[in-house]
LOTOR-99693 format. One line per 2 residues: number of its first residue (from 1); for each residue x, y, z of N, C-alpha, C, CB. Coordinates in nm, 4 decimals. Glycine has a CB too. Layout:
N
NUM = X Y Z X Y Z X Y Z X Y Z  ...
REM end
This chain:
111
1 = 10.1603 8.1471 12.9610 10.1389 8.2399 13.0708 10.1912 8.3795 13.0357 10.2067 8.1881 13.1979  10.3134 8.3825 12.9844 10.3750 8.5096 12.9434 10.2898 8.5768 12.8365 10.5191 8.4866 12.8907
3 = 10.2411 8.4949 12.7425 10.1618 8.5491 12.6324 10.0351 8.6174 12.6835 10.1252 8.4381 12.5337  9.9664 8.5567 12.7780 9.8418 8.6169 12.8269 9.8702 8.7455 12.9043 9.7652 8.5173 12.9161
5 = 9.9836 8.7499 12.9755 10.0197 8.8729 13.0460 10.0518 8.9834 12.9455 10.1403 8.8487 13.1400  10.1291 8.9489 12.8441 10.1635 9.0462 12.7397 10.0388 9.0930 12.6660 10.2638 8.9855 12.6401
7 = 9.9465 9.0007 12.6421 9.8240 9.0373 12.5717 9.7439 9.1383 12.6540 9.7389 8.9120 12.5423  9.7322 9.1144 12.7836 9.6610 9.2086 12.8716 9.7294 9.3451 12.8687 9.6552 9.1544 13.0174
9 = 9.8615 9.3459 12.8793 9.9361 9.4715 12.8776 9.9210 9.5421 12.7434 10.0843 9.4461 12.9075  9.9218 9.4639 12.6361 9.9059 9.5206 12.5023 9.7680 9.5850 12.4871 9.9263 9.4120 12.3949
11 = 9.6652 9.5167 12.5349 9.5280 9.5701 12.5243 9.5144 9.6994 12.6043 9.4245 9.4658 12.5741  9.5763 9.7060 12.7195 9.5750 9.8289 12.7992 9.6438 9.9424 12.7215 9.6454 9.8060 12.9366
13 = 9.7583 9.9108 12.6612 9.8291 10.0089 12.5777 9.7419 10.0523 12.4602 9.9626 9.9503 12.5260  9.6810 9.9562 12.3938 9.5972 9.9857 12.2774 9.4812 10.0783 12.3161 9.5428 9.8547 12.2155
15 = 9.4192 10.0525 12.4289 9.3095 10.1373 12.4765 9.3580 10.2789 12.5072 9.2451 10.0758 12.6013  9.4735 10.2890 12.5700 9.5330 10.4195 12.5990 9.5635 10.4942 12.4694 9.6614 10.4033 12.6829
17 = 9.6170 10.4237 12.3733 9.6475 10.4827 12.2423 9.5205 10.5344 12.1752 9.7172 10.3794 12.1514  9.4130 10.4582 12.1827 9.2847 10.5015 12.1249 9.2376 10.6329 12.1880 9.1770 10.3920 12.1442
19 = 9.2608 10.6480 12.3174 9.2192 10.7688 12.3882 9.3123 10.8869 12.3628 9.2119 10.7414 12.5363  9.4411 10.8609 12.3483 9.5414 10.9684 12.3504 9.6193 10.9905 12.2216 9.6372 10.9413 12.4572
21 = 9.5857 10.9200 12.1134 9.6677 10.9297 11.9923 9.6804 11.0734 11.9416 9.6089 10.8423 11.8829  9.5798 11.1548 11.9675 9.5850 11.2936 11.9201 9.6656 11.3832 12.0143 9.4435 11.3492 11.9048
23 = 9.6999 11.3306 12.1336 9.7792 11.4083 12.2294 9.9286 11.3842 12.2120 9.7379 11.3739 12.3720  9.9658 11.2593 12.1872 10.1078 11.2269 12.1737 10.1281 11.1075 12.0822 10.1697 11.1990 12.3105
25 = 10.2420 11.1091 12.0158 10.2799 10.9983 11.9277 10.4132 10.9390 11.9724 10.2887 11.0456 11.7806  10.4501 10.9658 12.0981 10.5795 10.9229 12.1510 10.5671 10.7969 12.2377 10.6426 11.0360 12.2322
27 = 10.6520 10.7007 12.2096 10.6543 10.5752 12.2859 10.6762 10.6053 12.4346 10.7658 10.4799 12.2324  10.7700 10.6948 12.4628 10.8036 10.7286 12.6011 10.6800 10.7741 12.6783 10.9110 10.8379 12.6046
29 = 10.5958 10.8566 12.6171 10.4771 10.9079 12.6863 10.3804 10.7966 12.7241 10.4057 11.0102 12.5993  10.3599 10.7019 12.6319 10.2700 10.5894 12.6612 10.3306 10.4976 12.7670 10.2399 10.5094 12.5328
31 = 10.4588 10.4690 12.7529 10.5269 10.3835 12.8502 10.5166 10.4460 12.9891 10.6757 10.3622 12.8107  10.5410 10.5751 12.9950 10.5368 10.6480 13.1211 10.3982 10.6400 13.1860 10.5760 10.7940 13.0987
33 = 10.2941 10.6622 13.1072 10.1564 10.6560 13.1590 10.1216 10.5165 13.2101 10.0567 10.6973 13.0502  10.1818 10.4151 13.1481 10.1538 10.2769 13.1879 10.2447 10.2292 13.3007 10.1686 10.1847 13.0687
35 = 10.3433 10.3119 13.3332 10.4385 10.2725 13.4374 10.5426 10.1740 13.3867 10.3648 10.2120 13.5547  10.5680 10.1750 13.2574 10.6669 10.0864 13.1951 10.7857 10.1692 13.1487 10.6047 10.0077 13.0757
37 = 10.8927 10.1000 13.1184 11.0020 10.1640 13.0442 10.9637 10.1549 12.8965 11.1437 10.0947 13.0735  11.0251 10.2392 12.8146 11.0002 10.2316 12.6699 11.0421 10.0948 12.6185 11.0766 10.3441 12.5939
39 = 11.1484 10.0406 12.6758 11.1983 9.9089 12.6346 11.0933 9.8006 12.6611 11.3297 9.8751 12.7088  11.0295 9.8065 12.7788 10.9277 9.7062 12.8109 10.8068 9.7200 12.7181 10.8836 9.7193 12.9582
41 = 10.7641 9.8443 12.6929 10.6495 9.8636 12.6037 10.6816 9.8103 12.4644 10.6104 10.0130 12.5963  10.8015 9.8368 12.4167 10.8434 9.7839 12.2873 10.8406 9.6321 12.2852 10.9824 9.8334 12.2530
43 = 10.8853 9.5711 12.3934 10.8887 9.4253 12.4025 10.7460 9.3678 12.3967 10.9599 9.3811 12.5333  10.6540 9.4284 12.4705 10.5150 9.3827 12.4730 10.4525 9.3950 12.3338 10.4331 9.4637 12.5761
45 = 10.4687 9.5118 12.2709 10.4090 9.5349 12.1387 10.4719 9.4427 12.0347 10.4260 9.6824 12.0962  10.6027 9.4275 12.0408 10.6732 9.3398 11.9463 10.6226 9.1958 11.9605 10.8271 9.3458 11.9699
47 = 10.6033 9.1516 12.0836 10.5580 9.0155 12.1103 10.4180 8.9913 12.0531 10.5588 8.9882 12.2611  10.3281 9.0876 12.0702 10.1884 9.0701 12.0281 10.1661 9.1126 11.8830 10.0958 9.1499 12.1196
49 = 10.2194 9.2279 11.8433 10.1881 9.2838 11.7105 10.3012 9.2664 11.6092 10.1557 9.4309 11.7235  10.4144 9.2170 11.6549 10.5302 9.1939 11.5683 10.5801 9.3216 11.4996 10.4953 9.0906 11.4634
51 = 10.5747 9.4321 11.5736 10.6311 9.5583 11.5269 10.6682 9.6407 11.6489 10.5309 9.6357 11.4345  10.7463 9.7436 11.6279 10.7861 9.8280 11.7409 10.6659 9.9092 11.7892 10.9035 9.9225 11.7010
53 = 10.6747 9.9593 11.9104 10.5669 10.0426 11.9645 10.5474 10.1662 11.8775 10.5973 10.0839 12.1106  10.6563 10.2258 11.8312 10.6471 10.3451 11.7457 10.5764 10.3123 11.6148 10.7873 10.4024 11.7170
55 = 10.6098 10.1992 11.5537 10.5417 10.1585 11.4299 10.3922 10.1388 11.4559 10.6042 10.0278 11.3731  10.3593 10.0788 11.5700 10.2197 10.0544 11.6035 10.1456 10.1869 11.6239 10.2093 9.9667 11.7299
57 = 10.2079 10.2799 11.6935 10.1487 10.4123 11.7149 10.1269 10.4817 11.5805 10.2392 10.4992 11.8067  10.2301 10.4828 11.4971 10.2194 10.5478 11.3657 10.1113 10.4831 11.2799 10.3537 10.5423 11.2925
59 = 10.1052 10.3511 11.2789 10.0022 10.2803 11.2017 9.8626 10.3199 11.2491 10.0209 10.1275 11.2134  9.8453 10.3296 11.3793 9.7159 10.3662 11.4368 9.6772 10.5082 11.3956 9.7196 10.3542 11.5906
61 = 9.7708 10.6008 11.4056 9.7432 10.7399 11.3681 9.7089 10.7495 11.2197 9.8643 10.8299 11.4008  9.7834 10.6798 11.1363 9.7571 10.6829 10.9916 9.6177 10.6272 10.9615 9.8650 10.6018 10.9146
63 = 9.5783 10.5221 11.0286 9.4433 10.4664 11.0100 9.3373 10.5699 11.0481 9.4251 10.3372 11.0947  9.3604 10.6402 11.1582 9.2652 10.7440 11.2018 9.2555 10.8552 11.0972 9.3080 10.8032 11.3388
65 = 9.3703 10.8990 11.0467 9.3723 11.0052 10.9453 9.3016 10.9575 10.8186 9.5183 11.0480 10.9129  9.3310 10.8369 10.7739 9.2668 10.7827 10.6537 9.1151 10.7767 10.6710 9.3221 10.6425 10.6218
67 = 9.0717 10.7329 10.7874 8.9276 10.7234 10.8149 8.8623 10.8619 10.8041 8.9027 10.6628 10.9562  8.9277 10.9619 10.8609 8.8741 11.0986 10.8538 8.8732 11.1504 10.7098 8.9566 11.1933 10.9432
69 = 8.9780 11.1184 10.6352 8.9859 11.1623 10.4948 8.8750 11.1019 10.4096 9.1214 11.1252 10.4355  8.8454 10.9755 10.4343 8.7476 10.9038 10.3519 8.6039 10.9318 10.3949 8.7742 10.7545 10.3579
71 = 8.5776 10.9316 10.5249 8.4394 10.9334 10.5730 8.3846 11.0698 10.6130 8.4283 10.8439 10.6880  8.4715 11.1695 10.6227 8.4244 11.3005 10.6660 8.4701 11.4077 10.5685 8.4743 11.3321 10.8075
73 = 8.3862 11.5059 10.5493 8.4190 11.6132 10.4574 8.4900 11.7262 10.5329 8.2915 11.6654 10.3872  8.5990 11.6906 10.6009 8.6761 11.7888 10.6764 8.7936 11.8367 10.5920 8.7258 11.7290 10.8105
75 = 8.8347 11.9597 10.6154 8.9541 12.0091 10.5468 9.0767 11.9386 10.6047 8.9672 12.1647 10.5609  9.1863 11.9434 10.5318 9.3106 11.8825 10.5798 9.3533 11.9521 10.7094 9.4235 11.8921 10.4715
77 = 9.3314 12.0810 10.7159 9.3653 12.1576 10.8371 9.2850 12.1057 10.9571 9.3379 12.3094 10.8155  9.1549 12.0845 10.9383 9.0700 12.0330 11.0471 9.1164 11.8936 11.0902 8.9213 12.0283 11.0027
79 = 9.1485 11.8099 10.9935 9.1964 11.6747 11.0244 9.3289 11.6815 11.0991 9.2120 11.5912 10.8952  9.4158 11.7718 11.0567 9.5454 11.7882 11.1248 9.5242 11.8195 11.2724 9.6288 11.9005 11.0580
81 = 9.4391 11.9165 11.3019 9.4165 11.9549 11.4416 9.3452 11.8447 11.5195 9.3351 12.0842 11.4483  9.2507 11.7789 11.4550 9.1742 11.6706 11.5194 9.2644 11.5520 11.5574 9.0615 11.6225 11.4256
83 = 9.3701 11.5309 11.4805 9.4586 11.4167 11.5064 9.5886 11.4571 11.5769 9.4917 11.3467 11.3755  9.5909 11.5798 11.6291 9.7009 11.6193 11.7156 9.8205 11.6842 11.6498 9.7466 11.5041 11.7863
85 = 9.8065 11.7257 11.5259 9.9165 11.7967 11.4594 9.8894 11.9449 11.4741 9.9300 11.7558 11.3075  9.9876 12.0202 11.5253 9.9617 12.1621 11.5482 9.9758 12.2458 11.4217 10.0552 12.2146 11.6539
87 = 10.0266 12.1854 11.3158 10.0365 12.2522 11.1858 9.9975 12.1533 11.0761 10.1808 12.3077 11.1619  9.9159 12.1954 10.9801 9.8819 12.1061 10.8693 10.0060 12.0524 10.7971 9.7926 12.1790 10.7701
89 = 10.1115 12.1324 10.7881 10.2331 12.0850 10.7196 10.2939 11.9649 10.7918 10.3371 12.1985 10.7099  10.2786 11.9595 10.9237 10.3295 11.8431 10.9984 10.2517 11.7176 10.9619 10.3212 11.8680 11.1506
91 = 10.1207 11.7320 10.9456 10.0396 11.6183 10.9023 10.0818 11.5742 10.7626 9.8892 11.6542 10.9044  10.1016 11.6707 10.6723 10.1451 11.6372 10.5361 10.2715 11.5535 10.5389 10.1686 11.7645 10.4537
93 = 10.3723 11.5993 10.6116 10.5010 11.5290 10.6171 10.4837 11.3885 10.6756 10.6029 11.6095 10.7010  10.4119 11.3801 10.7845 10.3886 11.2529 10.8540 10.3144 11.1556 10.7616 10.3077 11.2758 10.9851
95 = 10.2066 11.2037 10.6999 10.1246 11.1191 10.6134 10.2043 11.0725 10.4923 9.9987 11.1942 10.5682  10.2763 11.1646 10.4303 10.3580 11.1330 10.3121 10.4650 11.0292 10.3477 10.4246 11.2620 10.2554
97 = 10.5280 11.0479 10.4630 10.6330 10.9551 10.5078 10.5782 10.8128 10.5240 10.6938 11.0036 10.6412  10.4563 10.8018 10.5742 10.4003 10.6701 10.6049 10.3171 10.6087 10.4934 10.3170 10.6797 10.7265
99 = 10.2746 10.6891 10.3960 10.1876 10.6346 10.2912 10.2382 10.6605 10.1494 10.0499 10.6925 10.3053  10.3399 10.7422 10.1374 10.3936 10.7826 10.0055 10.2930 10.8609 9.9218 10.4380 10.6596 9.9277
101 = 10.1917 10.9170 9.9851 10.1010 11.0070 9.9127 10.0586 11.1194 10.0058 9.9762 10.9302 9.8585  10.0104 11.2278 9.9480 9.9614 11.3376 10.0309 9.8191 11.3041 10.0753 9.9658 11.4741 9.9533
103 = 9.7691 11.3720 10.1772 9.6302 11.3474 10.2179 9.5308 11.3692 10.1027 9.5937 11.4386 10.3352  9.5542 11.4727 10.0206 9.4638 11.4975 9.9070 9.4683 11.3850 9.8053 9.4991 11.6290 9.8387
105 = 9.5893 11.3381 9.7742 9.6023 11.2274 9.6787 9.5290 11.1039 9.7300 9.7511 11.1944 9.6534  9.5452 11.0764 9.8579 9.4770 10.9610 9.9182 9.3258 10.9786 9.9091 9.5200 10.9427 10.0661
107 = 9.2775 11.0956 9.9450 9.1343 11.1217 9.9440 9.0762 11.1071 9.8030 9.1060 11.2619 9.9986  9.1443 11.1613 9.7037 9.0983 11.1523 9.5643 9.0857 11.0080 9.5185 9.1939 11.2271 9.4718
109 = 9.1799 10.9268 9.5640 9.1823 10.7867 9.5243 9.0632 10.7078 9.5793 9.3111 10.7231 9.5704  9.0163 10.7461 9.6983 8.9163 10.6629 9.7666 8.7788 10.7288 9.7857 8.9693 10.6236 9.9001
111 = 8.7671 10.8549 9.7475 8.6362 10.9205 9.7688 8.5718 10.9499 9.6357 8.6512 11.0514 9.8507
REM end
């Protein structure tokens, strides 16, 4: 019973993340929009995805960035703005932190 409730809550969070990932990358913002505490959102995500809400958000954003790098001929600056980074350097730091490569290095490897 608990699992099905958590799954429903997780899917609602996942849908919200799909809509808003370019607006915010903060657990608090998603929890707030869902009417949860950050602790509850973390518990739901941990139960279903076996990672923290922040890790799940970051993984989702990185997947979106990778998809744009591979499938679209956009500049890194365009991708940065499209995915909610107000400066390309912020995207560089974020991407490097999560993938150990720069967006250009990643793109060269797969395109």
